[in-house]
N, CA, C and O atoms as CSV, one atom per row, in Angstrom:
chain,resi,resn,atom,element,x,y,z
A,1,MET,N,N,92.516,57.323,111.776
A,1,MET,CA,C,92.399,58.738,112.065
A,1,MET,C,C,92.662,59.501,110.768
A,1,MET,O,O,93.717,59.352,110.152
A,2,ASP,N,N,91.710,60.302,110.371
A,2,ASP,CA,C,91.898,61.064,109.140
A,2,ASP,C,C,92.550,62.418,109.442
A,2,ASP,O,O,92.788,62.762,110.600
A,3,LEU,N,N,92.826,63.158,108.405
A,3,LEU,CA,C,93.542,64.421,108.536
A,3,LEU,C,C,92.759,65.440,109.368
A,3,LEU,O,O,93.351,66.175,110.159
A,4,GLN,N,N,91.446,65.489,109.199
A,4,GLN,CA,C,90.614,66.434,109.950
A,4,GLN,C,C,90.666,66.147,111.457
A,4,GLN,O,O,90.761,67.069,112.267
A,5,GLN,N,N,90.605,64.872,111.820
A,5,GLN,CA,C,90.681,64.499,113.235
A,5,GLN,C,C,92.053,64.834,113.813
A,5,GLN,O,O,92.163,65.268,114.960
A,6,LEU,N,N,93.089,64.632,113.018
A,6,LEU,CA,C,94.443,64.948,113.458
A,6,LEU,C,C,94.604,66.452,113.691
A,6,LEU,O,O,95.232,66.868,114.664
A,7,LYS,N,N,94.044,67.253,112.807
A,7,LYS,CA,C,94.095,68.708,112.976
A,7,LYS,C,C,93.353,69.132,114.241
A,7,LYS,O,O,93.825,69.995,114.982
A,8,GLN,N,N,92.195,68.527,114.485
A,8,GLN,CA,C,91.404,68.851,115.673
A,8,GLN,C,C,92.161,68.476,116.950
A,8,GLN,O,O,92.179,69.240,117.915
A,9,LEU,N,N,92.783,67.299,116.948
A,9,LEU,CA,C,93.568,66.860,118.098
A,9,LEU,C,C,94.743,67.801,118.344
A,9,LEU,O,O,95.033,68.154,119.487
A,10,SER,N,N,95.407,68.199,117.285
A,10,SER,CA,C,96.533,69.118,117.398
A,10,SER,C,C,96.084,70.463,117.971
A,10,SER,O,O,96.781,71.054,118.796
A,11,LYS,N,N,94.939,70.937,117.538
A,11,LYS,CA,C,94.399,72.204,118.024
A,11,LYS,C,C,94.058,72.122,119.517
A,11,LYS,O,O,94.352,73.048,120.273
A,12,GLN,N,N,93.441,71.017,119.938
A,12,GLN,CA,C,93.087,70.830,121.345
A,12,GLN,C,C,94.334,70.728,122.219
A,12,GLN,O,O,94.380,71.284,123.316
A,13,THR,N,N,95.336,70.018,121.729
A,13,THR,CA,C,96.584,69.855,122.470
A,13,THR,C,C,97.288,71.197,122.651
A,13,THR,O,O,97.777,71.505,123.738
A,14,ALA,N,N,97.339,71.990,121.591
A,14,ALA,CA,C,97.979,73.303,121.664
A,14,ALA,C,C,97.246,74.212,122.648
A,14,ALA,O,O,97.887,74.938,123.408
A,15,LYS,N,N,95.922,74.183,122.643
A,15,LYS,CA,C,95.137,75.012,123.566
A,15,LYS,C,C,95.389,74.590,125.012
A,15,LYS,O,O,95.566,75.437,125.888
A,16,SER,N,N,95.405,73.294,125.258
A,16,SER,CA,C,95.652,72.783,126.604
A,16,SER,C,C,97.040,73.203,127.095
A,16,SER,O,O,97.194,73.631,128.239
A,17,TYR,N,N,98.036,73.079,126.238
A,17,TYR,CA,C,99.405,73.458,126.584
A,17,TYR,C,C,99.477,74.949,126.915
A,17,TYR,O,O,100.064,75.335,127.926
A,18,ASN,N,N,98.887,75.776,126.070
A,18,ASN,CA,C,98.939,77.223,126.287
A,18,ASN,C,C,98.166,77.646,127.534
A,18,ASN,O,O,98.590,78.556,128.246
A,19,ASP,N,N,97.037,76.994,127.801
A,19,ASP,CA,C,96.268,77.286,129.017
A,19,ASP,C,C,97.078,76.946,130.264
A,19,ASP,O,O,97.100,77.714,131.226
A,20,GLN,N,N,97.747,75.787,130.244
A,20,GLN,CA,C,98.545,75.371,131.398
A,20,GLN,C,C,99.756,76.288,131.579
A,20,GLN,O,O,100.119,76.626,132.706
A,21,LYS,N,N,100.371,76.684,130.481
A,21,LYS,CA,C,101.514,77.592,130.552
A,21,LYS,C,C,101.098,78.937,131.161
A,21,LYS,O,O,101.827,79.496,131.980
A,22,ALA,N,N,99.937,79.452,130.768
A,22,ALA,CA,C,99.434,80.714,131.319
A,22,ALA,C,C,99.125,80.577,132.810
A,22,ALA,O,O,99.377,81.496,133.589
A,23,LEU,N,N,98.582,79.433,133.197
A,23,LEU,CA,C,98.271,79.177,134.602
A,23,LEU,C,C,99.552,79.150,135.439
A,23,LEU,O,O,99.598,79.726,136.527
A,24,ILE,N,N,100.578,78.489,134.937
A,24,ILE,CA,C,101.867,78.423,135.639
A,24,ILE,C,C,102.465,79.823,135.786
A,24,ILE,O,O,102.937,80.188,136.863
A,25,LYS,N,N,102.445,80.600,134.709
A,25,LYS,CA,C,102.972,81.965,134.765
A,25,LYS,C,C,102.245,82.794,135.811
A,25,LYS,O,O,102.864,83.519,136.589
A,26,ARG,N,N,100.927,82.677,135.821
A,26,ARG,CA,C,100.104,83.456,136.755
A,26,ARG,C,C,100.468,83.122,138.207
A,26,ARG,O,O,100.634,84.020,139.032
A,27,VAL,N,N,100.589,81.835,138.509
A,27,VAL,CA,C,100.923,81.418,139.878
A,27,VAL,C,C,102.330,81.881,140.253
A,27,VAL,O,O,102.539,82.372,141.362
A,28,LEU,N,N,103.291,81.732,139.352
A,28,LEU,CA,C,104.670,82.111,139.662
A,28,LEU,C,C,104.846,83.620,139.797
A,28,LEU,O,O,105.785,84.078,140.449
A,29,MET,N,N,103.953,84.394,139.188
A,29,MET,CA,C,103.998,85.852,139.331
A,29,MET,C,C,103.328,86.309,140.623
A,29,MET,O,O,103.357,87.495,140.952
A,30,GLY,N,N,102.723,85.370,141.359
A,30,GLY,CA,C,102.082,85.698,142.623
A,30,GLY,C,C,100.647,86.172,142.486
A,30,GLY,O,O,100.055,86.653,143.452
A,31,LYS,N,N,100.089,86.041,141.300
A,31,LYS,CA,C,98.700,86.445,141.086
A,31,LYS,C,C,97.777,85.298,141.473
A,31,LYS,O,O,98.147,84.131,141.342
A,32,PRO,N,N,96.584,85.619,141.944
A,32,PRO,CA,C,95.656,84.547,142.333
A,32,PRO,C,C,95.201,83.736,141.123
A,32,PRO,O,O,94.897,84.288,140.066
A,33,ALA,N,N,95.162,82.428,141.299
A,33,ALA,CA,C,94.685,81.525,140.253
A,33,ALA,C,C,93.885,80.425,140.922
A,33,ALA,O,O,94.207,79.994,142.029
A,34,LYS,N,N,92.857,79.981,140.255
A,34,LYS,CA,C,91.982,78.946,140.810
A,34,LYS,C,C,92.098,77.670,139.988
A,34,LYS,O,O,92.361,77.705,138.786
A,35,CYS,N,N,91.897,76.551,140.658
A,35,CYS,CA,C,91.885,75.247,140.009
A,35,CYS,C,C,90.711,75.208,139.026
A,35,CYS,O,O,89.599,75.589,139.390
A,36,PRO,N,N,90.935,74.760,137.801
A,36,PRO,CA,C,89.834,74.697,136.832
A,36,PRO,C,C,88.741,73.702,137.225
A,36,PRO,O,O,87.606,73.826,136.764
A,37,ASP,N,N,89.061,72.721,138.067
A,37,ASP,CA,C,88.073,71.707,138.449
A,37,ASP,C,C,87.290,72.081,139.703
A,37,ASP,O,O,86.059,72.076,139.687
A,38,CYS,N,N,87.996,72.408,140.799
A,38,CYS,CA,C,87.318,72.631,142.083
A,38,CYS,C,C,87.231,74.100,142.487
A,38,CYS,O,O,86.584,74.427,143.482
A,39,GLN,N,N,87.867,74.980,141.739
A,39,GLN,CA,C,87.845,76.428,141.990
A,39,GLN,C,C,88.532,76.847,143.289
A,39,GLN,O,O,88.296,77.953,143.776
A,40,GLN,N,N,89.376,75.986,143.859
A,40,GLN,CA,C,90.165,76.370,145.033
A,40,GLN,C,C,91.442,77.053,144.560
A,40,GLN,O,O,91.856,76.880,143.414
A,41,SER,N,N,92.057,77.818,145.430
A,41,SER,CA,C,93.281,78.535,145.085
A,41,SER,C,C,94.425,77.566,144.810
A,41,SER,O,O,94.553,76.528,145.459
A,42,LEU,N,N,95.247,77.928,143.838
A,42,LEU,CA,C,96.442,77.146,143.526
A,42,LEU,C,C,97.620,77.718,144.293
A,42,LEU,O,O,97.709,78.928,144.504
A,43,GLN,N,N,98.528,76.837,144.712
A,43,GLN,CA,C,99.701,77.242,145.478
A,43,GLN,C,C,100.958,76.688,144.828
A,43,GLN,O,O,100.954,75.597,144.259
A,44,PHE,N,N,102.035,77.463,144.924
A,44,PHE,CA,C,103.347,77.003,144.493
A,44,PHE,C,C,104.032,76.380,145.695
A,44,PHE,O,O,104.156,77.019,146.739
A,45,LEU,N,N,104.473,75.149,145.559
A,45,LEU,CA,C,105.143,74.434,146.645
A,45,LEU,C,C,106.567,74.103,146.212
A,45,LEU,O,O,106.775,73.256,145.343
A,46,ALA,N,N,107.538,74.766,146.813
A,46,ALA,CA,C,108.938,74.510,146.493
A,46,ALA,C,C,109.390,73.231,147.182
A,46,ALA,O,O,108.941,72.919,148.285
A,47,SER,N,N,110.271,72.499,146.533
A,47,SER,CA,C,110.776,71.260,147.129
A,47,SER,C,C,112.018,71.552,147.965
A,47,SER,O,O,112.640,72.606,147.834
A,48,LYS,N,N,112.355,70.620,148.806
A,48,LYS,CA,C,113.520,70.787,149.667
A,48,LYS,C,C,114.830,70.511,148.928
A,48,LYS,O,O,115.873,71.052,149.295
A,49,ASP,N,N,114.783,69.679,147.896
A,49,ASP,CA,C,116.022,69.341,147.188
A,49,ASP,C,C,116.246,70.191,145.935
A,49,ASP,O,O,117.188,69.936,145.185
A,50,ASP,N,N,115.409,71.181,145.701
A,50,ASP,CA,C,115.548,72.143,144.605
A,50,ASP,C,C,115.525,71.536,143.204
A,50,ASP,O,O,115.985,72.181,142.262
A,51,SER,N,N,115.011,70.329,143.035
A,51,SER,CA,C,114.956,69.755,141.694
A,51,SER,C,C,113.546,69.765,141.122
A,51,SER,O,O,113.367,69.965,139.920
A,52,VAL,N,N,112.546,69.554,141.965
A,52,VAL,CA,C,111.163,69.513,141.502
A,52,VAL,C,C,110.301,70.360,142.435
A,52,VAL,O,O,110.371,70.225,143.656
A,53,ALA,N,N,109.496,71.223,141.847
A,53,ALA,CA,C,108.523,72.001,142.609
A,53,ALA,C,C,107.147,71.677,142.045
A,53,ALA,O,O,107.031,71.084,140.972
A,54,LYS,N,N,106.103,72.071,142.775
A,54,LYS,CA,C,104.746,71.735,142.342
A,54,LYS,C,C,103.831,72.942,142.434
A,54,LYS,O,O,104.032,73.844,143.247
A,55,ILE,N,N,102.824,72.931,141.582
A,55,ILE,CA,C,101.688,73.836,141.695
A,55,ILE,C,C,100.485,72.932,141.866
A,55,ILE,O,O,100.226,72.063,141.035
A,56,SER,N,N,99.744,73.143,142.959
A,56,SER,CA,C,98.601,72.267,143.206
A,56,SER,C,C,97.530,72.986,144.007
A,56,SER,O,O,97.765,74.033,144.609
A,57,CYS,N,N,96.337,72.384,143.994
A,57,CYS,CA,C,95.239,72.874,144.831
A,57,CYS,C,C,95.166,71.973,146.062
A,57,CYS,O,O,95.834,70.941,146.118
A,58,ALA,N,N,94.366,72.357,147.034
A,58,ALA,CA,C,94.269,71.602,148.285
A,58,ALA,C,C,93.715,70.198,148.063
A,58,ALA,O,O,94.142,69.255,148.729
A,59,LYS,N,N,92.777,70.049,147.142
A,59,LYS,CA,C,92.186,68.737,146.877
A,59,LYS,C,C,93.118,67.820,146.087
A,59,LYS,O,O,93.023,66.597,146.192
A,60,GLY,N,N,94.013,68.403,145.302
A,60,GLY,CA,C,94.928,67.608,144.500
A,60,GLY,C,C,94.454,67.336,143.084
A,60,GLY,O,O,95.095,66.573,142.362
A,61,CYS,N,N,93.343,67.943,142.668
A,61,CYS,CA,C,92.872,67.689,141.297
A,61,CYS,C,C,93.752,68.406,140.270
A,61,CYS,O,O,93.825,67.973,139.119
A,62,THR,N,N,94.418,69.492,140.664
A,62,THR,CA,C,95.444,70.106,139.830
A,62,THR,C,C,96.771,69.841,140.518
A,62,THR,O,O,96.968,70.211,141.675
A,63,ASP,N,N,97.675,69.201,139.800
A,63,ASP,CA,C,98.979,68.838,140.353
A,63,ASP,C,C,99.998,68.912,139.220
A,63,ASP,O,O,100.130,67.971,138.437
A,64,ILE,N,N,100.714,70.025,139.133
A,64,ILE,CA,C,101.670,70.258,138.051
A,64,ILE,C,C,103.069,70.230,138.643
A,64,ILE,O,O,103.385,71.026,139.527
A,65,GLU,N,N,103.904,69.325,138.165
A,65,GLU,CA,C,105.299,69.259,138.611
A,65,GLU,C,C,106.151,70.132,137.711
A,65,GLU,O,O,106.020,70.101,136.487
A,66,LEU,N,N,107.031,70.912,138.333
A,66,LEU,CA,C,107.935,71.787,137.599
A,66,LEU,C,C,109.361,71.301,137.808
A,66,LEU,O,O,109.813,71.168,138.945
A,67,ASP,N,N,110.063,71.039,136.730
A,67,ASP,CA,C,111.453,70.599,136.801
A,67,ASP,C,C,112.341,71.838,136.841
A,67,ASP,O,O,112.384,72.595,135.871
A,68,LEU,N,N,113.037,72.051,137.928
A,68,LEU,CA,C,113.854,73.244,138.113
A,68,LEU,C,C,115.339,72.988,137.906
A,68,LEU,O,O,116.162,73.843,138.233
A,69,SER,N,N,115.688,71.850,137.382
A,69,SER,CA,C,117.113,71.545,137.209
A,69,SER,C,C,117.687,72.174,135.965
A,69,SER,O,O,118.873,72.010,135.680
């Protein structure tokens, strides 16, 4: 892997991280957000033990675990 490929990978990783962070913020603020794959609404699902919560779509193609500890 040369330096140019490493820079490109770093750029893609940063974009993915920032996109996911914005999506999480949007859902937690109660604003409508759609799954990037299936375009269904995303929902925040709180856990019963208060340690892990999830943001997911009905199909399950978006499934983000949030550590609340």
